[in-house]
C-alpha positions as CSV (number, residue, x, y, z in Angstrom):
1,M,-25.7,77.7,25.3
2,A,-25.5,74.5,23.3
3,V,-26.6,71.3,25.0
4,L,-24.7,68.1,24.0
5,E,-26.8,65.1,23.1
6,G,-27.5,63.0,26.2
7,Q,-26.5,65.7,28.6
8,P,-28.9,67.4,31.1
9,R,-30.4,70.6,29.8
10,P,-29.8,73.6,32.0
11,A,-32.7,75.1,33.9
12,T,-34.0,78.0,31.9
13,V,-36.9,80.4,32.2
14,A,-40.0,78.7,30.8
15,A,-41.6,80.3,27.8
16,R,-44.9,80.1,29.6
17,R,-46.0,80.0,33.2
18,L,-46.6,76.6,34.5
19,S,-49.9,76.1,36.3
20,R,-50.4,74.1,39.4
21,E,-51.9,71.3,37.2
22,D,-48.8,71.3,35.0
23,I,-46.7,70.8,38.1
24,K,-49.0,68.0,39.3
25,R,-48.7,66.3,36.0
26,L,-44.9,66.6,36.0
27,A,-44.8,65.3,39.6
28,E,-46.9,62.3,38.8
29,F,-44.7,61.5,35.8
30,R,-41.6,61.7,37.9
31,F,-43.2,59.5,40.6
32,Q,-44.0,56.8,38.0
33,L,-40.5,57.0,36.6
34,R,-39.0,56.7,40.1
35,R,-41.3,53.9,41.0
36,F,-40.0,51.9,38.0
37,L,-36.4,52.8,38.7
38,N,-36.8,51.8,42.3
39,F,-38.1,48.4,41.1
40,S,-35.2,48.2,38.7
41,N,-32.6,48.9,41.4
42,A,-34.2,46.4,43.8
43,A,-34.3,43.7,41.1
44,A,-30.6,44.3,40.2
45,E,-29.6,44.1,43.9
46,E,-31.6,40.9,44.4
47,A,-29.7,39.4,41.5
48,G,-26.4,40.3,43.2
49,L,-25.6,43.4,41.1
50,R,-25.3,47.0,41.7
51,P,-28.0,48.8,39.7
52,Q,-25.4,50.5,37.5
53,Q,-23.9,47.0,36.7
54,Y,-27.3,45.9,35.3
55,Q,-27.5,49.2,33.3
56,L,-23.9,48.6,32.0
57,L,-24.8,45.0,30.8
58,Q,-27.9,46.4,29.1
59,C,-25.9,49.3,27.6
60,V,-23.2,47.0,26.2
61,S,-25.6,44.4,24.9
62,G,-28.0,46.9,23.5
63,M,-25.5,49.4,22.0
64,P,-26.9,50.9,18.8
65,D,-25.4,49.4,15.6
66,E,-23.6,52.6,14.7
67,L,-21.7,52.6,18.0
68,E,-19.1,50.1,19.1
69,P,-19.3,49.0,22.8
70,T,-16.3,50.9,24.0
71,I,-15.8,52.5,27.4
72,A,-16.1,55.9,25.8
73,H,-19.5,55.0,24.3
74,V,-20.7,53.4,27.5
75,A,-19.7,56.5,29.4
76,M,-21.6,58.7,27.0
77,R,-24.7,56.4,26.9
78,M,-24.8,56.0,30.7
79,M,-24.0,59.7,31.3
80,L,-20.9,58.9,33.4
81,K,-17.5,60.4,33.5
82,H,-14.9,58.3,31.7
83,N,-13.1,57.3,34.9
84,S,-16.4,56.3,36.6
85,A,-17.2,54.1,33.6
86,V,-13.7,52.5,33.8
87,E,-14.3,51.6,37.5
88,L,-17.8,50.2,36.8
89,V,-16.4,48.1,33.9
90,N,-13.6,46.8,36.1
91,R,-15.9,45.8,38.9
92,T,-18.2,44.1,36.4
93,I,-15.3,42.2,34.7
94,E,-14.2,41.0,38.2
95,Q,-17.6,39.4,38.6
96,G,-17.2,37.6,35.3
97,L,-20.1,39.4,33.7
98,L,-18.2,41.4,31.1
99,K,-14.9,41.2,29.3
100,R,-12.6,43.3,27.2
101,V,-11.7,42.2,23.7
102,P,-9.5,43.8,21.0
103,D,-11.2,45.2,18.0
104,L,-10.2,43.1,15.0
105,I,-10.4,46.1,12.7
106,D,-8.9,48.9,14.8
107,H,-6.3,47.2,17.0
108,R,-6.0,50.4,19.1
109,C,-9.6,50.0,20.2
110,I,-10.8,47.8,23.1
111,L,-14.4,46.6,22.9
112,L,-16.6,45.4,25.7
113,R,-18.5,42.1,25.5
114,V,-21.0,40.5,27.8
115,T,-19.9,37.0,29.0
116,P,-22.2,34.0,28.9
117,L,-22.7,34.4,32.7
118,G,-23.5,38.1,32.1
119,E,-25.9,37.1,29.3
120,R,-27.8,34.8,31.6
121,V,-28.0,37.5,34.4
122,L,-29.0,40.1,31.8
123,A,-31.7,37.9,30.3
124,S,-33.2,37.1,33.6
125,L,-33.3,40.8,34.7
126,A,-34.6,42.0,31.4
127,A,-37.4,39.4,31.5
128,C,-38.2,40.6,35.0
129,H,-38.2,44.3,33.8
130,M,-40.5,43.5,30.9
131,E,-42.9,41.8,33.2
132,E,-42.9,44.9,35.5
133,L,-43.5,47.1,32.5
134,D,-46.5,45.0,31.5
135,H,-47.9,45.8,34.9
136,A,-46.6,49.4,35.5
137,G,-46.1,50.6,31.9
138,P,-49.7,51.7,31.2
139,E,-49.7,54.1,34.2
140,L,-46.3,55.4,33.2
141,I,-47.6,56.0,29.7
142,R,-50.7,57.7,31.0
143,A,-48.6,60.0,33.2
144,L,-46.4,61.0,30.2
145,R,-49.5,61.6,28.0
146,R,-51.0,63.8,30.7
147,V,-47.8,65.9,30.7
148,L,-47.7,66.1,26.9
149,S,-51.3,66.9,26.5
150,G,-50.9,69.9,28.8
151,K,-48.2,71.3,26.5
152,P,-49.3,73.8,23.8
153,G,-48.9,72.3,20.3
154,A,-48.5,68.7,21.6
155,E,-50.6,66.1,19.9
156,R,-53.2,64.4,22.0
157,A,-52.2,60.8,22.4
158,G,-55.6,59.2,23.0
């Protein structure tokens, strides 16, 4: 079964048995991820956004150069269904954080742009997230390294 880029991988039988220590390392890594995501959600809500709206602003503003910020690309990058992405975009536009603009090259295409208000909110939240990563990032990295170091063939990451 092929797995599309960015899509969840189906659960399959592991090539090796996982030990209790493997499970502990995975659980700690998940805990560290969830701790950061919990912080992120709370920070977005404190700024008056739903967590997915912050993610949307970040997605549009930080779209890779080879992709245009369209609803289809946002849906792909945020792993949302197209209609869910449309609803999220509409709510965010209503708040004045995002706007639709016509593509000057392909007039059939509509691009998404972060408004000046959206840029200010995004900059504030991104700075807050970077500060949190300064604090929590080392433990997150350690947890990931512990998971990877227990995997056969993985390079030890000091």
